[in-house]
Backbone as numpy.savetxt, mean C-alpha at the origin, in Angstrom:
# Nx Ny Nz CAx CAy CAz Cx Cy Cz
-0.53 -0.76 30.49 -1.29 -0.30 29.36 -0.75 1.40 29.14
-0.70 1.59 27.62 -0.14 2.75 27.32 -1.36 3.40 26.33
-1.38 4.72 26.29 -1.90 5.62 25.31 -1.36 6.17 24.44
-1.55 5.94 23.04 -0.50 6.41 22.10 -1.44 6.74 20.90
-1.06 7.95 20.42 -1.91 8.75 19.11 -1.49 7.97 17.84
-2.53 7.44 17.20 -2.11 7.04 15.56 -1.98 7.90 14.62
-1.80 7.62 13.40 -1.48 8.68 12.33 -2.60 9.69 12.20
-3.64 9.58 12.78 -4.54 10.32 12.69 -4.86 11.34 13.67
-4.20 10.76 14.96 -4.13 11.62 15.96 -5.32 11.00 16.97
-5.87 9.77 16.65 -6.73 9.08 17.67 -5.88 8.48 18.71
-6.46 8.62 20.01 -5.80 7.92 21.16 -6.19 6.51 21.32
-5.33 5.70 21.02 -5.46 4.32 21.09 -4.48 3.76 22.53
-5.54 2.88 23.21 -5.04 2.47 24.52 -4.40 0.98 24.22
-3.23 0.52 24.42 -2.46 -0.57 23.97 -1.86 -1.06 25.26
-1.44 -2.41 25.26 -0.76 -3.16 26.29 0.97 -2.58 25.97
1.64 -2.86 26.53 3.12 -2.45 26.63 3.62 -3.47 25.47
3.36 -4.36 25.28 3.72 -5.07 23.96 2.66 -5.72 23.58
2.16 -5.42 22.37 1.11 -6.30 21.78 1.35 -7.71 21.34
0.33 -8.60 21.37 0.88 -9.91 21.40 -0.25 -10.62 20.41
-1.36 -9.94 20.19 -2.60 -10.52 19.07 -3.07 -9.13 18.24
-2.71 -9.54 17.16 -2.88 -8.42 16.01 -3.85 -9.08 14.83
-4.64 -8.30 14.72 -5.65 -8.48 13.58 -5.46 -7.19 12.31
-4.97 -7.74 11.18 -4.49 -6.58 10.17 -5.67 -6.46 9.01
-6.28 -5.33 8.67 -7.09 -5.34 7.42 -6.42 -4.57 6.23
-4.89 -4.61 6.36 -4.38 -3.92 5.21 -3.23 -5.04 4.77
-3.27 -5.40 3.65 -2.17 -6.31 2.84 -0.83 -6.03 3.39
-0.40 -4.75 3.04 0.96 -4.12 3.34 1.20 -4.29 4.77
0.27 -3.91 5.71 0.70 -4.15 7.11 0.68 -5.56 7.56
-0.14 -6.38 7.05 -0.31 -7.80 7.04 1.24 -8.45 6.69
1.70 -8.10 5.64 3.00 -8.63 5.28 4.20 -8.19 6.26
4.20 -6.75 6.67 5.25 -6.10 7.61 5.10 -6.86 8.92
3.81 -7.18 9.43 3.98 -7.91 10.83 4.20 -9.61 10.65
3.65 -10.14 9.55 4.03 -11.57 9.29 5.36 -11.93 9.09
6.22 -10.87 8.53 7.66 -11.01 8.28 8.48 -10.63 9.47
7.83 -9.85 10.40 8.76 -9.59 11.71 8.12 -10.62 12.79
6.91 -10.84 13.07 6.61 -11.70 14.13 5.37 -12.12 14.00
5.49 -13.30 13.02 4.28 -14.09 12.39 3.26 -14.62 13.61
3.79 -14.84 14.76 2.93 -15.64 15.64 2.01 -14.61 16.33
2.36 -13.34 15.96 1.29 -12.27 16.68 -0.07 -12.08 15.78
-0.20 -12.54 14.65 -1.01 -12.49 13.67 -2.30 -13.27 14.02
-3.31 -13.06 14.57 -4.31 -13.76 14.57 -5.77 -13.95 13.63
-5.63 -12.77 12.72 -6.64 -12.77 11.52 -6.05 -11.62 10.57
-6.62 -11.96 9.43 -6.19 -10.88 8.40 -7.36 -10.90 7.17
-7.27 -10.08 6.26 -8.39 -10.16 5.27 -8.01 -10.94 4.08
-9.21 -11.37 3.37 -8.87 -12.39 2.16 -7.93 -11.52 0.95
-7.67 -10.41 1.08 -6.81 -9.83 0.22 -5.17 -9.83 0.74
-5.15 -10.34 1.89 -3.60 -10.32 2.38 -2.91 -11.76 1.71
-2.42 -11.45 0.75 -1.66 -12.62 -0.13 -0.20 -12.83 0.42
0.38 -12.04 1.13 1.86 -12.09 1.20 2.06 -12.02 2.82
3.05 -12.91 3.29 3.91 -14.08 2.62 2.59 -15.13 2.12
3.09 -15.80 0.93 2.35 -16.53 0.32 1.88 -17.83 1.40
2.63 -18.27 2.14 2.36 -19.38 3.01 1.51 -18.90 4.06
0.92 -17.60 4.38 0.34 -17.26 5.28 -0.82 -17.84 5.62
-1.16 -18.55 6.88 -2.23 -19.41 7.10 -2.77 -18.79 8.76
-3.64 -17.85 8.58 -4.44 -17.41 9.76 -5.71 -17.16 9.26
-6.65 -16.96 10.10 -8.25 -16.70 9.96 -8.36 -15.62 9.10
-9.13 -15.62 8.29 -9.76 -14.38 7.41 -10.82 -13.73 7.79
-11.10 -12.47 7.86 -12.28 -12.14 8.19 -12.70 -10.95 7.19
-13.06 -11.73 5.84 -13.48 -10.80 4.77 -12.60 -9.90 4.28
-13.17 -8.63 3.71 -12.36 -7.97 3.05 -11.97 -6.69 3.50
-11.08 -5.90 3.06 -10.67 -4.43 3.71 -11.79 -3.66 3.69
-13.03 -3.50 2.82 -13.90 -2.84 2.82 -15.15 -3.26 3.40
-15.37 -4.68 3.82 -16.45 -5.23 4.68 -16.01 -6.07 5.80
-14.93 -5.63 6.63 -14.48 -6.74 7.79 -15.86 -7.12 8.43
-15.48 -8.52 9.13 -16.50 -9.02 9.94 -16.08 -8.51 11.43
-16.91 -7.46 11.71 -16.61 -6.58 12.83 -16.81 -7.48 14.03
-17.93 -8.32 13.92 -18.36 -9.24 15.19 -17.39 -10.26 15.20
-16.91 -10.90 14.27 -15.79 -12.10 14.55 -14.55 -11.37 15.00
-14.02 -10.25 14.52 -12.97 -9.59 14.84 -12.88 -9.12 16.57
-13.97 -8.63 16.96 -14.37 -8.42 18.26 -14.20 -9.69 18.92
-14.56 -10.75 18.68 -14.71 -12.09 19.49 -13.54 -12.69 19.54
-12.37 -12.26 18.64 -11.00 -12.84 18.75 -10.14 -12.06 19.65
-10.81 -11.04 20.47 -10.05 -10.03 21.50 -8.73 -9.64 21.14
-8.18 -9.05 19.72 -7.31 -8.56 19.47 -6.54 -7.50 20.47
-5.28 -7.40 20.64 -4.65 -6.32 21.37 -5.01 -5.02 20.61
-4.94 -5.11 19.16 -4.98 -4.18 18.34 -5.41 -4.68 16.80
-6.19 -3.72 16.32 -6.24 -3.95 14.83 -5.74 -2.87 13.93
-5.16 -3.28 12.94 -4.17 -2.51 12.05 -5.18 -1.99 10.86
-5.30 -0.70 10.71 -5.91 -0.29 9.58 -5.27 1.05 8.73
-5.73 1.34 7.73 -5.22 2.43 6.83 -6.41 3.40 6.42
-6.06 4.68 6.51 -6.93 5.56 6.13 -7.42 5.57 4.58
-6.84 5.03 3.65 -7.04 5.00 2.48 -7.82 3.45 2.00
-7.30 2.47 2.69 -7.81 0.95 2.30 -9.03 0.80 2.86
-9.16 1.46 4.23 -10.47 0.90 5.07 -11.47 2.03 5.21
-12.53 1.49 5.48 -13.68 2.64 5.72 -13.67 3.20 7.26
-14.08 4.51 7.17 -13.85 5.11 8.58 -15.15 4.40 9.30
-16.16 4.07 8.69 -17.52 3.46 9.48 -16.95 2.27 10.18
-16.07 1.35 9.48 -15.82 0.05 10.13 -14.79 0.29 11.38
-13.93 1.10 11.12 -13.08 1.81 12.35 -13.82 2.06 13.37
-14.88 2.85 13.18 -15.99 3.25 14.33 -16.46 2.17 14.87
-17.00 1.41 14.20 -17.78 0.11 14.56 -16.95 -0.77 15.38
-15.73 -0.92 14.96 -14.66 -1.73 15.74 -14.55 -0.95 17.17
-14.20 0.19 17.22 -14.02 1.05 18.38 -15.12 0.86 19.50
-16.38 1.18 18.70 -17.58 1.02 19.38 -17.85 -0.41 20.12
-17.06 -1.29 19.52 -17.33 -2.68 20.28 -16.04 -3.04 21.15
-15.27 -1.84 21.52 -14.29 -2.06 22.43 -12.97 -2.47 21.97
-12.69 -2.55 20.58 -11.36 -2.83 19.90 -10.62 -1.78 19.63
-9.33 -1.92 20.06 -8.49 -0.72 19.76 -8.12 -0.96 18.28
-8.05 0.44 17.58 -7.51 0.24 16.42 -6.63 1.38 15.86
-5.85 1.01 15.30 -4.59 1.82 15.07 -4.47 2.03 13.58
-4.81 3.37 13.20 -5.07 3.70 11.67 -3.72 4.28 11.08
-3.11 4.09 10.16 -2.02 4.70 9.44 -2.71 5.55 8.30
-1.68 6.54 8.01 -2.10 7.40 6.77 -0.73 7.69 6.10
-0.90 7.10 4.83 0.50 7.15 4.00 0.23 7.79 2.56
0.96 8.54 2.21 0.87 9.05 0.84 2.26 9.47 0.14
3.27 8.95 0.81 4.53 9.07 0.02 5.54 7.73 0.94
6.48 7.76 0.15 7.54 6.70 0.62 8.15 7.14 2.14
8.38 8.25 2.39 9.02 8.95 3.68 7.83 8.71 4.76
6.58 9.07 4.35 5.43 8.72 5.12 5.37 7.34 5.54
5.59 6.51 4.55 5.55 4.98 4.75 6.58 4.55 5.84
7.65 4.95 5.57 8.69 4.60 6.43 8.59 5.08 7.75
8.05 6.26 8.10 7.84 7.06 9.39 6.78 6.20 10.03
5.70 6.03 9.34 4.53 5.44 9.74 4.76 3.94 10.35
5.31 3.23 9.56 5.62 1.68 9.89 6.56 1.73 11.17
7.60 2.59 11.40 8.24 2.61 12.36 7.46 2.92 13.83
6.62 4.01 13.51 5.62 4.34 14.82 4.83 3.16 14.94
4.30 2.51 14.04 3.42 1.23 14.10 4.16 0.26 15.14
5.45 -0.20 14.56 6.14 -1.17 15.28 6.60 -0.66 16.85
7.02 0.41 16.71 7.67 0.89 18.01 6.73 1.43 19.07
5.77 2.32 18.57 4.89 3.06 19.54 3.58 2.20 19.80
3.32 1.76 18.70 1.99 1.07 18.62 2.24 -0.76 19.34
2.90 -1.23 18.53 3.10 -2.75 18.96 4.04 -2.75 20.11
4.87 -1.85 20.38 5.93 -2.08 21.38 6.84 -2.97 21.10
7.20 -2.88 19.91 8.47 -4.09 19.34 9.44 -3.16 18.87
10.63 -3.57 18.63 11.71 -3.14 18.16 11.56 -2.80 16.64
12.43 -1.99 16.01 12.19 -1.76 14.71 12.62 -2.80 14.09
11.96 -3.25 12.94 12.59 -4.75 12.20 13.75 -4.13 11.40
14.59 -5.10 11.16 15.85 -4.87 10.32 15.46 -4.77 8.80
14.39 -5.06 8.34 13.97 -5.16 6.75 13.63 -3.49 6.92
13.12 -2.86 7.72 12.58 -1.55 7.71 13.76 -0.56 7.54
14.75 -0.80 8.54 16.04 -0.08 8.35 16.85 -0.41 7.06
16.67 -1.28 6.49 17.43 -1.64 5.32 16.61 -0.89 4.19
15.34 -0.81 4.17 14.38 -0.14 3.05 14.70 1.34 3.29
14.75 2.06 4.59 14.94 3.51 4.69 16.33 3.85 4.02
17.29 3.09 4.19 18.59 3.18 3.46 18.40 3.29 1.92
17.62 2.46 1.36 17.41 2.16 -0.02 16.78 3.55 -0.59
15.94 4.02 0.09 14.90 5.08 -0.34 15.17 6.41 -0.17
16.63 6.77 0.27 16.90 7.97 0.99 17.02 9.06 -0.23
17.35 8.63 -1.46 17.60 9.72 -2.57 16.83 9.14 -3.81
16.46 10.29 -4.29 15.53 10.40 -5.46 16.66 10.28 -6.93
16.08 9.56 -7.89 16.94 9.57 -9.03 16.45 10.64 -10.12
17.19 11.27 -10.60 17.21 12.29 -11.68 15.85 12.04 -12.56
14.84 12.84 -12.99 13.97 12.67 -13.84 14.37 12.21 -15.16
13.83 11.06 -15.87 14.12 10.43 -17.13 12.93 10.06 -17.94
11.98 9.60 -17.52 10.96 8.98 -18.32 9.57 9.67 -17.77
8.54 9.93 -18.68 7.35 10.36 -18.32 6.33 9.00 -18.42
5.67 9.01 -17.57 4.73 7.65 -17.22 3.24 8.14 -16.82
2.65 7.30 -17.36 0.97 7.48 -16.89 0.75 5.84 -16.15
0.08 6.05 -14.83 -0.09 4.72 -14.24 -1.56 4.65 -14.01
-2.30 3.77 -14.90 -3.64 3.49 -14.57 -3.88 2.42 -13.41
-4.73 2.65 -12.85 -5.14 1.62 -11.70 -6.28 0.92 -11.63
-7.24 1.45 -12.65 -8.53 0.92 -12.90 -8.89 0.98 -14.21
-9.80 0.06 -14.90 -10.39 0.35 -16.00 -11.90 0.28 -16.04
-12.59 0.97 -16.81 -14.22 0.84 -16.72 -14.77 1.35 -15.24
-14.58 2.37 -14.95 -13.79 3.47 -15.45 -12.44 3.54 -15.36
-11.64 4.14 -16.47 -10.33 4.30 -16.26 -9.92 5.31 -15.26
-9.01 4.93 -14.34 -8.53 5.92 -13.30 -7.01 5.60 -13.43
-6.36 6.90 -12.91 -4.85 6.96 -12.78 -4.44 7.42 -11.50
-3.01 7.21 -11.39 -2.37 7.59 -10.33 -2.48 9.37 -10.48
-2.97 10.10 -9.68 -2.79 11.60 -9.62 -1.73 12.12 -8.66
-2.12 13.02 -7.80 -1.16 13.62 -6.96 -1.48 12.96 -5.55
-0.40 13.21 -4.58 -0.41 12.79 -3.47 -0.80 11.38 -2.98
0.06 10.57 -3.79 -0.25 9.11 -3.70 1.23 8.42 -3.42
1.12 7.26 -2.46 2.37 6.46 -2.44 2.94 6.02 -3.86
1.91 5.47 -4.64 2.59 4.89 -5.81 3.22 6.07 -6.72
2.63 7.33 -6.64 3.23 8.57 -7.64 4.70 8.88 -6.86
4.54 8.99 -5.56 5.86 9.46 -4.87 6.99 8.52 -5.11
6.66 7.04 -4.98 7.65 5.90 -5.26 8.23 6.10 -6.69
7.07 6.38 -7.75 7.53 6.43 -8.94 8.56 7.71 -9.25
8.32 8.66 -8.55 9.12 9.95 -8.85 10.39 9.70 -8.24
10.74 8.87 -7.11 11.83 8.62 -6.50 12.63 7.61 -7.38
11.97 6.91 -8.40 12.74 6.00 -9.27 13.12 6.94 -10.66
12.84 8.17 -10.63 13.03 9.19 -11.73 12.17 9.14 -12.92
10.70 8.75 -12.41 9.68 8.78 -13.33 8.90 9.81 -13.18
8.41 10.72 -14.40 7.55 11.94 -14.13 6.20 11.51 -14.29
5.21 11.24 -13.39 3.96 10.91 -13.71 3.16 12.32 -14.39
2.76 11.84 -15.72 1.95 12.87 -16.38 0.56 13.43 -15.66
0.29 12.95 -14.77 -1.16 13.26 -14.07 -0.68 13.73 -12.63
0.58 14.11 -12.36 1.11 14.61 -11.18 0.57 15.90 -10.71
-0.04 16.72 -11.81 -0.56 18.04 -11.36 -1.97 18.08 -11.39
-2.66 16.84 -11.48 -4.16 16.84 -11.35 -4.50 16.80 -9.82
-5.59 17.57 -9.24 -5.72 17.71 -7.92 -6.31 16.35 -7.33
-6.94 15.47 -8.15 -7.42 14.53 -7.54 -6.35 13.47 -7.36
-6.44 12.42 -6.31 -5.35 11.52 -6.18 -5.58 10.23 -7.01
-6.75 10.04 -7.66 -7.00 9.01 -8.83 -8.05 9.56 -9.58
-7.68 10.46 -10.41 -8.52 11.02 -11.39 -9.20 10.06 -12.66
-10.33 10.03 -12.81 -11.04 9.45 -13.93 -10.54 10.15 -15.14
-10.01 9.33 -16.24 -9.60 9.84 -17.58 -9.83 8.81 -18.51
-9.87 9.27 -19.83 -10.14 8.21 -21.05 -8.63 7.80 -21.49
-8.50 6.78 -21.94 -7.37 6.51 -22.92 -6.74 7.65 -23.55
-7.75 8.13 -24.48 -7.21 9.11 -25.31 -6.60 10.34 -24.51
-7.10 10.64 -23.35 -6.41 11.76 -22.55 -5.03 11.35 -22.05
-5.01 10.04 -21.83 -3.50 9.66 -21.44 -2.70 9.79 -22.55
-2.94 9.18 -23.79 -2.16 9.28 -25.14 -1.85 10.85 -25.37
-2.74 11.77 -24.95 -2.51 13.31 -25.29 -1.41 13.63 -24.43
-1.23 13.22 -23.13 -0.01 13.66 -22.27 1.05 13.13 -22.89
1.26 12.09 -23.58 2.43 11.65 -24.43 3.55 11.20 -23.18
3.07 10.24 -22.46 4.02 9.37 -21.77 4.90 8.51 -22.43
6.26 8.30 -22.02 7.09 7.52 -22.76 6.82 5.88 -22.58
6.07 5.74 -21.44 5.53 4.29 -21.13 4.25 4.33 -20.11
3.58 3.52 -20.36 2.22 3.29 -19.61 2.53 2.18 -18.44
2.62 2.49 -17.35 2.88 1.51 -16.19 1.28 0.82 -16.04
1.26 -0.56 -16.16 0.10 -1.27 -15.91 0.29 -2.16 -14.64
-0.13 -2.02 -13.47 0.14 -2.95 -12.38 -0.86 -3.99 -12.41
-0.41 -5.13 -11.68 -1.56 -6.16 -11.77 -2.43 -5.98 -10.52
-2.59 -4.96 -9.67 -3.36 -4.75 -8.84 -3.48 -2.98 -8.57
-4.53 -2.58 -8.24 -5.87 -3.07 -7.66 -6.62 -3.84 -8.89
-6.35 -3.19 -10.29 -7.06 -3.92 -11.25 -6.05 -4.86 -11.77
-6.56 -6.10 -12.32 -5.53 -6.94 -12.71 -5.12 -6.68 -14.38
-4.42 -5.82 -14.50 -3.90 -5.58 -15.97 -2.91 -6.87 -16.33
-3.06 -7.03 -17.61 -2.19 -8.22 -18.11 -1.89 -7.92 -19.67
-1.15 -8.70 -20.12 -0.65 -8.75 -21.68 -1.96 -8.46 -22.49
-3.12 -9.17 -22.16 -4.24 -9.11 -22.82 -5.40 -8.19 -22.43
-4.87 -7.38 -21.35 -6.09 -6.48 -20.74 -5.40 -5.49 -20.45
-5.17 -4.47 -21.22 -4.52 -3.11 -20.80 -3.69 -2.36 -21.96
-2.83 -3.09 -22.42 -2.16 -2.80 -23.66 -2.95 -2.26 -24.69
-3.85 -3.03 -25.01 -4.88 -2.94 -26.14 -5.34 -1.54 -26.34
-5.51 -0.66 -25.03 -6.12 0.69 -25.16 -5.03 1.70 -25.44
-3.77 1.29 -25.65 -2.79 2.36 -25.78 -2.02 1.98 -27.30
-2.69 1.83 -28.25 -1.79 1.64 -29.54 -0.86 2.48 -29.71
0.54 2.08 -29.84 1.42 2.89 -30.37 2.37 3.46 -29.19
1.64 3.10 -27.84 2.58 3.60 -26.78 3.08 2.34 -26.15
4.55 2.46 -25.47 5.08 1.32 -24.72 4.34 1.31 -23.52
4.01 -0.17 -23.13 3.26 -0.63 -21.90 4.23 -1.56 -21.26
4.27 -1.10 -19.65 5.05 -2.00 -19.02 4.19 -2.80 -18.28
4.23 -3.92 -18.02 3.26 -4.65 -16.84 4.17 -4.79 -15.76
3.60 -4.31 -14.65 4.24 -4.08 -13.32 3.89 -4.81 -12.17
4.59 -5.47 -11.52 3.98 -5.95 -10.04 3.44 -4.90 -9.35
2.06 -5.01 -9.24 1.30 -3.92 -8.46 1.90 -3.95 -7.07
2.23 -4.92 -6.43 2.71 -4.88 -5.05 4.07 -4.02 -5.08
4.96 -4.22 -5.84 6.06 -3.22 -6.04 5.87 -2.04 -6.30
4.90 -1.58 -6.91 4.50 0.05 -7.07 3.62 0.33 -6.03
2.76 -0.23 -5.32 1.77 0.08 -4.27 1.79 -0.29 -2.81
2.60 -1.24 -2.55 2.61 -1.81 -1.17 3.94 -1.27 -0.37
3.52 -0.80 0.69 4.68 -0.27 1.64 4.86 -1.55 2.44
6.20 -1.68 2.94 6.60 -3.09 3.88 7.83 -3.37 3.29
7.78 -4.68 3.73 9.20 -5.50 3.39 9.16 -5.39 1.80
8.14 -5.49 0.76 8.46 -5.21 -0.58 9.13 -4.15 -1.03
9.41 -3.09 -0.14 10.22 -1.90 -0.54 11.73 -2.22 -0.85
12.00 -3.44 -0.14 13.32 -3.83 -0.32 13.59 -4.47 -1.82
12.58 -4.82 -2.51 12.87 -5.08 -3.81 12.08 -4.51 -4.89
11.28 -3.41 -4.56 10.43 -2.65 -5.48 11.23 -2.02 -6.40
12.37 -1.30 -6.15 13.13 -0.52 -6.97 13.31 -1.52 -8.31
14.26 -2.56 -8.03 14.66 -3.38 -9.12 13.34 -3.96 -9.94
12.38 -4.29 -9.25 11.26 -4.92 -10.03 10.49 -3.89 -11.06
10.43 -2.81 -10.52 9.81 -1.61 -11.42 10.61 -1.33 -12.43
12.08 -1.13 -12.22 12.83 -0.73 -13.24 13.10 -1.80 -14.28
13.09 -3.07 -14.03 13.35 -4.16 -14.76 12.07 -4.28 -15.66
10.91 -4.15 -15.31 9.55 -3.90 -15.90 9.60 -2.82 -17.08
10.12 -1.77 -16.81 10.19 -0.62 -17.52 11.21 -0.97 -18.88
12.60 -1.54 -18.35 13.40 -1.85 -19.22 12.86 -2.79 -20.21
12.17 -3.80 -19.71 12.01 -4.86 -20.81 10.71 -4.37 -21.76
9.78 -3.17 -21.40 9.04 -2.62 -22.35 9.52 -1.61 -23.10
10.71 -0.92 -22.79 11.25 0.00 -23.66 12.53 -0.20 -24.34
12.96 -1.30 -24.04 14.14 -1.75 -24.75 15.30 -1.13 -24.21
């Protein structure tokens, strides 16, 4: 057994090589499933990738079935500071279940955190897709377009400062018009978004499922790009194709 500190500094006791994983984070689920699928024993109902993933579901990211997870005797549960509740992490640890918590607010943090998760926590080798992703995201493109990135409706919320999605957008040369807001996800009205004069409004299909009929209607006169939410907000194997998917969506909306 080893004792290793997770991203928040908590000491986690783990076997030399982890063989049973429960993931409470869709991005981390995809990361593990792409690398060593046999290790996954349970995930949340929101873990949609890979599409053919066939393992037990232990409810959602905000209400995991602590009792059932403990009964599965995982070597580790993977969680994230933003996506999972501290209460659930504490309940799992109180039940004797090791929990590794990631903390990610930028693309570089994601790449570093994922490597630590695979090498330090799981005791595996760094996967090839992670090394390839690192090479793709070394450089930032020069600023070219002003964007607003709503993530919820009723109430309207947008990407503010210190977020993974905001940093990813900046590395694509996009200037988030709410990047100077002290809140990570400030509540704003569509009129305030329009007053910031973005060149394009990015509307991801998660966490709120914006679509052609739900979202653009709030921004008459502004270009709106429907974006794959996974490309904008997920860290993991999706980083390999995120750049092209986001850029293509913007190009389709702006001509």
